C-alpha positions as CSV (number, residue, x, y, z in Angstrom):
1,M,0.0,0.0,0.0
2,A,1.2,3.5,-0.8
3,S,2.8,5.6,1.9
4,T,0.7,8.0,3.9
5,N,3.4,10.7,4.4
6,I,1.7,13.6,2.6
7,T,2.4,17.2,3.2
8,R,-0.9,18.8,4.3
9,D,0.3,22.4,3.6
10,K,-2.4,23.8,1.4
11,T,-0.2,26.6,0.2
12,N,2.2,24.3,-1.4
13,F,1.4,24.9,-5.1
14,S,4.0,24.7,-7.8
15,N,4.0,26.5,-11.1
16,K,3.6,23.1,-12.8
17,Q,0.4,22.6,-10.8
18,V,-0.9,26.0,-11.7
19,G,-0.4,25.1,-15.4
20,L,-2.0,21.7,-14.9
21,F,-5.2,23.1,-13.5
22,T,-5.5,26.3,-15.5
23,S,-4.4,25.8,-19.1
24,A,-8.0,26.5,-20.2
25,L,-8.0,29.9,-18.6
26,S,-6.1,31.5,-21.5
27,N,-9.2,31.1,-23.6
28,L,-11.3,33.3,-21.3
29,P,-12.6,36.5,-23.0
30,S,-10.9,38.8,-20.4
31,S,-7.8,40.8,-20.5
32,S,-7.8,40.7,-16.7
33,Y,-6.6,37.1,-16.8
34,N,-3.0,36.4,-15.7
35,A,-1.0,33.8,-13.7
36,T,-1.1,36.0,-10.6
37,L,-4.9,35.7,-10.5
38,V,-4.7,31.9,-11.0
39,K,-2.3,31.5,-8.0
40,K,-4.6,33.7,-5.9
41,L,-7.6,31.6,-6.9
42,I,-5.9,28.3,-6.2
43,Y,-4.6,29.4,-2.8
44,T,-7.9,30.9,-1.7
45,L,-10.0,27.9,-2.9
46,S,-7.6,25.6,-1.0
47,A,-7.3,27.6,2.2
48,R,-10.9,28.9,2.5
49,F,-12.9,26.2,0.7
50,S,-11.1,22.9,1.8
51,N,-14.5,21.1,1.7
52,G,-15.1,22.2,-1.9
53,F,-16.4,25.3,-3.6
54,R,-20.0,25.0,-4.6
55,I,-20.5,26.1,-8.2
56,N,-23.4,28.3,-9.3
57,S,-23.7,29.7,-5.8
58,P,-23.7,33.5,-5.7
59,I,-22.9,33.4,-2.0
60,E,-19.8,31.3,-2.6
61,L,-18.7,33.7,-5.3
62,A,-19.2,36.7,-3.1
63,R,-17.2,35.1,-0.3
64,L,-14.4,34.2,-2.7
65,R,-14.1,37.8,-4.0
66,Y,-14.1,39.1,-0.4
67,F,-11.4,36.7,0.7
68,I,-9.1,37.7,-2.2
69,V,-9.6,41.4,-1.5
70,E,-9.0,40.8,2.2
71,K,-5.8,38.9,1.8
72,Y,-4.3,40.4,-1.4
73,N,-6.1,43.8,-1.7
74,Y,-6.9,42.6,-5.2
75,K,-10.3,43.1,-6.9
76,I,-11.3,40.5,-9.4
77,R,-12.6,42.2,-12.5
78,L,-14.0,39.0,-14.2
79,S,-17.8,38.7,-14.4
80,D,-19.5,36.0,-12.3
81,E,-19.7,33.7,-15.3
82,E,-16.0,34.2,-16.2
83,L,-14.9,33.8,-12.6
84,M,-17.0,30.6,-12.3
85,E,-15.3,29.2,-15.4
86,A,-11.9,30.1,-14.0
87,I,-12.7,28.4,-10.7
88,I,-13.8,25.2,-12.4
89,T,-10.5,24.9,-14.3
90,C,-8.5,25.5,-11.1
91,G,-9.4,22.1,-9.6
92,I,-11.5,19.0,-9.8
93,L,-15.2,19.3,-10.3
94,F,-17.1,16.7,-8.4
95,C,-20.8,16.6,-7.3
96,S,-21.3,20.3,-8.1
97,K,-18.2,21.3,-6.1
98,V,-14.7,22.3,-7.1
99,Y,-11.8,20.8,-5.0
100,V,-8.3,22.1,-5.2
101,L,-5.5,19.7,-4.2
102,S,-2.0,20.6,-3.0
103,S,1.0,19.8,-5.2
104,S,2.1,17.2,-2.6
105,V,-1.2,15.3,-3.1
106,I,-0.9,15.5,-6.9
107,N,2.6,14.3,-6.8
108,H,1.8,11.5,-4.5
109,I,-1.0,10.2,-6.8
110,K,1.3,10.6,-9.8
111,K,4.1,8.7,-8.0
112,T,1.8,5.9,-6.9
113,I,0.6,5.3,-10.4
114,N,4.0,5.7,-12.1
115,D,5.7,3.3,-9.6
116,Y,3.1,0.6,-10.5
117,F,3.5,1.0,-14.2
118,M,7.3,0.9,-13.8
119,T,6.9,-2.8,-12.7
120,G,5.6,-3.6,-16.2
121,A,1.9,-3.3,-15.5
122,Q,-0.3,-2.2,-18.3
123,V,-3.5,-1.2,-16.5
124,I,-4.8,-0.1,-13.1
125,F,-8.4,-0.7,-12.0
126,Y,-9.9,2.4,-10.5
127,S,-11.7,0.5,-7.7
128,E,-8.7,-1.3,-6.5
129,L,-6.5,1.8,-6.7
130,Y,-8.9,3.8,-4.5
131,T,-9.6,1.0,-2.1
132,K,-5.9,0.3,-1.4
133,N,-5.1,4.0,-1.0
134,E,-8.4,5.2,0.5
135,K,-7.1,6.3,3.9
136,W,-4.6,8.9,2.6
137,L,-6.7,9.9,-0.4
138,F,-9.7,10.7,1.8
139,E,-7.6,12.6,4.2
140,A,-6.3,14.6,1.2
141,R,-9.9,15.5,0.3
142,V,-10.1,13.0,-2.6
143,I,-13.4,11.8,-1.2
144,S,-14.4,9.1,-3.7
145,E,-13.3,6.8,-6.5
146,E,-15.2,9.0,-9.0
147,M,-13.3,12.1,-7.9
148,M,-10.0,10.2,-8.1
149,R,-10.8,9.3,-11.7
150,G,-11.2,13.0,-12.6
151,I,-7.9,13.8,-11.1
152,I,-6.1,11.0,-12.9
153,R,-7.5,12.2,-16.2
154,K,-6.0,15.6,-15.6
155,I,-2.7,14.3,-14.4
156,F,-2.3,11.7,-17.2
157,P,-4.1,13.1,-20.3
158,E,-2.1,10.7,-22.5
159,M,-3.3,7.6,-20.8
160,K,-6.1,5.4,-22.2
161,F,-9.3,5.3,-20.1
162,T,-12.2,2.8,-20.0
163,L,-15.1,2.5,-17.6
164,T,-13.3,0.2,-15.2
165,Y,-9.5,0.7,-15.8
166,F,-6.9,3.0,-17.3
167,G,-3.4,2.6,-18.4
168,L,-1.2,2.0,-21.4
169,T,-3.8,0.0,-23.3
170,D,-7.5,-0.1,-23.8
171,I,-7.8,-3.6,-25.4
172,P,-10.8,-5.8,-24.3
173,I,-10.9,-6.6,-20.6
174,S,-10.5,-10.4,-21.1
175,N,-7.3,-9.8,-23.0
176,V,-6.1,-7.3,-20.5
177,L,-6.6,-9.7,-17.6
178,E,-4.9,-12.6,-19.3
179,N,-1.9,-10.5,-20.2
180,E,-1.6,-9.1,-16.7
181,I,-1.9,-12.5,-15.1
182,L,0.7,-14.0,-17.3
183,R,3.0,-11.1,-16.8
184,V,3.3,-11.9,-13.1
185,W,3.1,-15.7,-13.4
186,E,6.9,-16.1,-13.8
187,D,8.2,-19.7,-13.6
188,D,5.5,-21.1,-11.4
189,I,3.4,-24.0,-12.7
190,L,0.5,-23.5,-10.2
191,L,-0.8,-20.3,-8.6
192,T,-3.8,-19.5,-6.4
193,Y,-6.2,-16.6,-6.5
194,N,-4.6,-15.0,-3.6
195,Q,-1.0,-15.4,-4.8
196,L,-2.0,-13.7,-8.1
197,A,-3.8,-10.9,-6.2
198,K,-0.7,-10.1,-4.2
199,R,1.3,-9.8,-7.4
200,L,-1.4,-7.7,-9.2
201,L,-1.9,-5.0,-6.6
202,Y,-4.4,-3.0,-8.6
203,V,-6.5,-5.7,-10.2
204,P,-9.5,-6.8,-8.1
205,L,-9.6,-10.3,-6.8
206,E,-13.0,-11.0,-8.4
207,R,-11.6,-9.9,-11.8
208,I,-8.8,-12.4,-11.4
209,K,-11.2,-15.2,-10.4
210,N,-13.4,-14.5,-13.4
211,A,-10.5,-14.5,-15.8
212,L,-9.2,-17.8,-14.5
213,G,-12.6,-19.4,-14.5
214,Q,-13.8,-18.1,-17.9
215,N,-10.6,-18.3,-20.0
216,S,-10.0,-21.8,-21.3
217,N,-6.2,-21.1,-21.5
218,F,-6.2,-21.2,-17.7
219,I,-6.4,-24.8,-16.3
220,W,-8.3,-25.6,-13.1
221,N,-6.1,-27.8,-10.9
222,S,-7.9,-27.8,-7.5
223,V,-10.0,-25.4,-5.5
224,G,-8.7,-21.9,-6.1
225,T,-5.6,-23.1,-7.9
226,F,-4.8,-22.9,-11.6
227,S,-2.2,-23.5,-14.2
228,H,-1.8,-22.1,-17.8
229,I,-1.5,-24.1,-21.0
230,S,1.9,-22.4,-21.6
231,K,3.2,-24.2,-18.5
232,I,2.1,-27.7,-19.6
233,D,4.7,-30.0,-21.3
234,I,3.2,-32.1,-24.0
235,T,5.4,-33.3,-26.9
236,E,4.5,-33.0,-30.6
237,D,4.4,-36.8,-30.9
238,E,2.0,-37.1,-27.9
239,H,-0.1,-34.4,-29.4
240,K,-0.5,-36.3,-32.7
241,A,-1.1,-39.6,-31.0
242,I,-3.8,-38.2,-28.8
243,C,-5.6,-36.7,-31.8
244,K,-5.4,-39.9,-33.7
245,I,-6.8,-42.0,-30.8
246,V,-9.7,-39.6,-30.2
247,Q,-10.6,-39.4,-33.9
248,R,-10.7,-43.2,-34.2
249,K,-12.9,-43.6,-31.1
250,C,-15.3,-40.9,-32.2
251,N,-15.5,-42.4,-35.7
252,T,-16.4,-45.8,-34.1
253,H,-18.5,-44.9,-31.1
254,G,-19.3,-41.2,-31.6
255,Y,-17.5,-40.2,-28.4
256,I,-14.6,-41.0,-26.1
257,S,-14.2,-40.4,-22.4
258,I,-11.0,-38.4,-21.9
259,T,-10.3,-40.6,-18.9
260,D,-9.7,-43.5,-21.3
261,L,-6.5,-41.8,-22.7
262,V,-3.2,-43.2,-21.4
263,I,-1.3,-40.2,-20.2
264,D,1.3,-41.7,-17.8
265,E,4.3,-40.0,-19.4
266,I,2.5,-36.7,-19.6
267,M,1.7,-36.9,-15.9
268,E,5.3,-37.8,-15.0
269,R,6.6,-34.7,-16.6
270,N,3.8,-32.5,-15.3
271,Y,3.7,-34.0,-11.8
272,E,2.4,-30.9,-10.1
273,L,-0.9,-31.2,-12.0
274,S,-4.0,-33.0,-10.7
275,I,-5.4,-35.7,-13.1
276,T,-8.3,-33.3,-13.8
277,A,-6.0,-30.5,-14.7
278,A,-4.0,-32.9,-17.0
279,H,-7.2,-33.9,-18.8
280,N,-8.3,-30.3,-19.2
281,A,-4.9,-29.3,-20.4
282,I,-4.7,-32.1,-22.9
283,F,-8.1,-31.2,-24.3
284,S,-7.2,-27.4,-24.6
285,I,-3.9,-28.0,-26.2
286,C,-4.5,-31.1,-28.4
287,L,-8.2,-31.4,-29.1
288,S,-10.2,-28.1,-28.7
289,D,-9.8,-27.1,-32.3
290,K,-11.7,-30.1,-33.7
291,F,-13.6,-31.6,-30.7
292,D,-16.0,-30.5,-28.0
293,K,-16.0,-31.6,-24.4
294,N,-18.9,-32.0,-22.0
295,G,-17.6,-33.0,-18.6
296,K,-15.3,-35.8,-19.5
297,I,-17.0,-36.8,-22.8
298,V,-15.3,-35.8,-26.0
299,T,-17.2,-35.6,-29.3
300,R,-16.5,-34.2,-32.7
301,K,-17.1,-30.5,-32.8
302,G,-20.8,-29.7,-33.3
303,E,-22.1,-33.2,-32.7
304,P,-24.6,-33.4,-29.8
305,I,-23.8,-35.6,-26.8
306,N,-26.3,-38.2,-25.6
307,V,-25.3,-39.3,-22.1
308,L,-28.3,-41.6,-21.8
309,T,-27.2,-43.5,-24.9
310,I,-23.6,-43.8,-23.6
311,M,-24.9,-45.0,-20.2
312,K,-27.0,-47.7,-22.0
313,G,-24.0,-48.8,-23.9
314,Y,-22.0,-49.1,-20.7
315,C,-24.9,-51.1,-19.0
316,Q,-24.7,-53.6,-21.9
317,T,-21.1,-54.4,-21.0
318,V,-21.6,-55.3,-17.4
319,D,-23.0,-58.5,-15.7
320,R,-23.7,-56.9,-12.4
321,C,-23.4,-53.4,-11.0
322,S,-24.7,-51.3,-8.1
323,L,-26.6,-48.0,-8.4
324,D,-23.6,-46.3,-6.9
325,D,-21.4,-47.7,-9.6
326,L,-23.7,-46.2,-12.2
327,L,-23.8,-42.8,-10.5
328,N,-20.0,-42.8,-10.3
329,Y,-19.7,-43.7,-13.9
330,E,-21.9,-40.9,-15.0
331,K,-19.8,-38.5,-12.8
332,E,-16.7,-39.8,-14.5
333,L,-18.2,-39.1,-17.9
334,T,-19.8,-35.7,-17.3
335,G,-18.4,-34.5,-14.1
336,E,-21.9,-34.3,-12.7
337,I,-24.6,-36.6,-11.3
338,H,-28.2,-36.6,-12.7
339,Y,-29.9,-39.4,-10.9
340,W,-32.4,-40.1,-13.6
341,V,-29.8,-40.7,-16.4
342,P,-28.1,-43.9,-14.9
343,M,-31.5,-45.1,-13.6
344,E,-33.2,-44.8,-17.0
345,A,-30.3,-46.5,-18.7
346,A,-30.1,-49.3,-16.2
347,Y,-33.9,-50.0,-16.4
348,A,-33.7,-50.1,-20.2
349,V,-30.9,-52.7,-20.3
350,L,-30.6,-54.5,-16.9
351,V,-32.8,-56.1,-14.3
352,R,-33.1,-54.4,-10.8
353,T,-33.0,-57.2,-8.3
354,D,-33.1,-55.0,-5.2
355,K,-32.7,-51.3,-4.2
356,A,-28.9,-51.2,-4.9
357,T,-28.3,-53.9,-7.5
358,F,-28.8,-54.4,-11.3
359,V,-27.9,-57.6,-13.2
360,A,-27.8,-58.6,-16.8
361,D,-30.8,-60.4,-18.3
362,K,-29.0,-63.7,-18.5
363,Y,-29.0,-64.0,-14.7
364,V,-32.8,-63.8,-14.4
365,Y,-35.4,-66.1,-15.9
366,F,-39.0,-64.9,-16.0
367,D,-42.0,-67.3,-16.8
368,S,-44.0,-64.5,-18.3
369,N,-47.2,-66.6,-18.8
370,A,-47.3,-67.7,-15.2
371,I,-46.4,-64.3,-13.8
372,D,-48.9,-62.4,-16.0
373,K,-51.6,-64.8,-15.0
374,I,-51.0,-64.0,-11.3
375,I,-50.9,-60.2,-11.9
376,T,-54.2,-60.4,-13.8
377,R,-55.9,-61.7,-10.6
378,F,-54.9,-58.5,-8.8
379,V,-55.4,-55.9,-11.5
380,N,-59.1,-55.9,-11.9
381,D,-59.3,-52.5,-13.4
382,N,-56.8,-51.0,-16.0
383,Y,-54.1,-50.3,-13.4
384,L,-52.9,-50.8,-9.9
385,P,-50.1,-49.0,-8.0
386,L,-46.9,-51.1,-7.6
387,K,-47.1,-50.8,-3.8
388,Y,-50.3,-52.8,-3.7
389,F,-48.4,-55.9,-4.5
390,T,-47.3,-57.0,-1.0
391,A,-46.9,-60.7,-1.3
392,F,-45.0,-62.8,-3.9
393,G,-45.4,-66.3,-2.5
394,E,-47.3,-67.4,-5.6
395,F,-44.7,-66.0,-8.1
396,P,-42.5,-68.6,-9.8
397,D,-38.8,-68.7,-9.0
398,C,-36.7,-66.5,-11.3
399,G,-33.3,-66.9,-9.7
400,H,-33.7,-64.0,-7.3
401,K,-35.9,-63.2,-4.4
402,W,-39.0,-61.4,-5.5
403,N,-39.5,-57.8,-4.3
404,L,-41.0,-54.6,-5.6
405,F,-37.8,-53.6,-7.4
406,L,-37.6,-56.9,-9.3
407,F,-41.3,-56.8,-10.0
408,E,-41.0,-53.3,-11.5
409,S,-38.2,-54.5,-13.8
410,Y,-40.4,-57.4,-14.9
411,C,-43.3,-55.2,-15.8
412,R,-41.1,-52.6,-17.5
413,R,-39.6,-55.1,-20.1
414,F,-40.8,-58.7,-19.8
415,S,-44.5,-58.8,-19.3
416,K,-46.7,-59.5,-22.3
417,I,-49.9,-58.0,-20.9
418,F,-48.7,-55.2,-18.5
419,R,-46.5,-52.2,-18.6
420,F,-45.1,-50.0,-15.9
421,D,-45.2,-46.2,-15.7
422,S,-44.3,-43.5,-13.1
423,P,-43.7,-39.8,-13.0
424,S,-40.0,-40.5,-13.0
425,V,-37.5,-43.3,-12.3
426,N,-37.2,-43.6,-8.6
427,S,-36.1,-45.9,-5.7
428,R,-39.3,-45.4,-3.7
429,N,-41.4,-48.0,-5.5
430,A,-43.7,-45.2,-6.8
431,G,-45.5,-46.1,-10.0
432,V,-48.3,-48.1,-11.5
433,I,-48.8,-51.5,-13.2
434,I,-51.0,-50.8,-16.2
435,K,-52.6,-53.1,-18.8
436,K,-51.0,-52.6,-22.2
437,K,-54.4,-52.2,-23.8
438,C,-55.1,-49.2,-21.5
439,K,-54.1,-46.0,-23.5
440,M,-54.5,-43.5,-20.7
441,T,-51.5,-41.2,-20.0
442,Y,-50.1,-41.3,-16.5
443,T,-51.7,-37.9,-15.7
444,E,-55.1,-39.3,-16.8
445,I,-54.5,-42.4,-14.6
446,M,-53.8,-40.2,-11.6
447,A,-56.9,-38.1,-12.3
448,D,-59.0,-41.2,-12.6
449,A,-57.7,-42.5,-9.3
450,V,-58.5,-39.2,-7.7
451,V,-62.1,-39.3,-9.0
452,K,-62.6,-42.8,-7.7
453,S,-61.2,-41.9,-4.3
454,G,-63.9,-39.3,-3.7
455,I,-61.5,-36.8,-2.1
456,S,-62.0,-33.1,-2.4
457,L,-60.2,-31.6,-5.3
458,T,-57.6,-29.4,-3.6
459,G,-53.9,-29.5,-4.3
460,I,-53.0,-30.6,-0.8
461,N,-55.5,-33.4,-0.7
462,I,-54.6,-34.7,-4.1
463,G,-50.9,-34.6,-3.4
464,K,-51.3,-36.5,-0.2
465,F,-53.6,-39.1,-1.8
466,L,-51.2,-39.8,-4.7
467,F,-48.2,-40.0,-2.4
468,D,-49.9,-42.3,0.2
469,S,-51.3,-44.5,-2.6
470,G,-48.0,-45.0,-4.4
471,Y,-48.7,-43.0,-7.5
472,T,-46.0,-40.5,-6.8
473,G,-42.8,-40.4,-4.8
474,R,-43.5,-37.1,-3.2
475,S,-46.5,-35.3,-1.8
476,T,-46.5,-32.6,-4.4
477,T,-46.8,-32.9,-8.2
478,A,-46.4,-30.4,-11.0
479,K,-49.4,-31.9,-12.7
480,V,-51.9,-31.1,-9.9
481,G,-53.6,-28.3,-11.9
482,E,-54.1,-30.6,-14.9
483,I,-55.3,-33.5,-12.6
484,I,-57.9,-31.2,-11.0
485,N,-59.2,-30.1,-14.5
486,I,-59.5,-33.7,-15.7
487,A,-61.1,-34.9,-12.4
488,K,-63.7,-32.1,-12.5
489,A,-64.6,-33.0,-16.0
490,K,-65.0,-36.7,-15.1
491,R,-67.1,-35.9,-12.0
492,G,-69.3,-33.6,-14.1
493,R,-70.0,-36.4,-16.5
């Protein structure tokens, strides 16, 4: 932070300062203008109006004329309009007031800025400059960031100014931030937000975070820690080999998981990187020009990714897996977990034998004729909630112990007479066994059940009934408005 040793003597005005603040005065239409008047104005404004001179105030103008006569026995012959114009050019106009600063304050501001640019910096952000020098700036009557901006524009008219920063360049902010970050990166492989903020004194921390997070040239390594593609060592041969493998896999399967690449040698040379950082670096350096990446799935550029199809393909390769295995596999592929994706894929390909386990079809044998015959005895209407099946003693052996999860899998894919439907895949045994000849949608089935129950048609009552009866896995449903409309129509008929 800059030093706070500032001379507070308001009479300390140099000829250079007089010229800085009053160059426009030479254009005034008055032969009375001279440097002597300028010095008297600057001194008086500083000494008598330290809290600012309020423009367009006849009282302030009268006081100023009086003070100059009193101290210098000098009568200002400018008109009020000419004098006001002269006053404005003598200092910094801010919030309808003119502030005059001593040369020591001007020099301190100039030195603070010049010293920073001497380090090789290209820009300074106004907000950070004021925040880190606020104490002495405020004491020196620079009362806000906006006022400081006006002062800097007068001191450094040759600088380039934007809404958020000023300096030696006015290129787009994303380029500015990358250039400034790389300027101070030096020989380090990894740096944290805070390490960079210490090196970039007048760049806000949030700007640094945004630059690292949004610019693909910066590689996320771990929480708050990044590298840059220029720091990653990948040989030309490795680059070509990776492109070739990915192209071949995408041609064959439509995608490749970046975790399938063998990168042992790259990891050895770039040992400071996490595996996630290495994968992201490899994609940015070797693949980003021709391929897209969603999570960990790489596809040809512009081709949509279908995680559900990929998950189904994976399920076809396993004999047995747990629900956690499927969730973890999806996270490996995409970096995220969407519960319905692995569940939907597993139900489409495998048989769920209990809450946590799925097995391949070859490990289960269903006697469809016998099982459907038993179900028919229970489903007297077109449908019946899954939870209504509480005993499986009559069901023929299938190689696994019967339960609601196994029964749901049977109805989903193996029954000749029945189908299964639910608002969404779930592990709460919520859903309905439906005769295939029944063409009602699930919403129509829920509405039909509500009508037959005789309950009052309120959202709370309907939600509770559907949940308690096993139609839904929660006590609220987004379809309640539609269900009420259908139910009212049915009851009206």
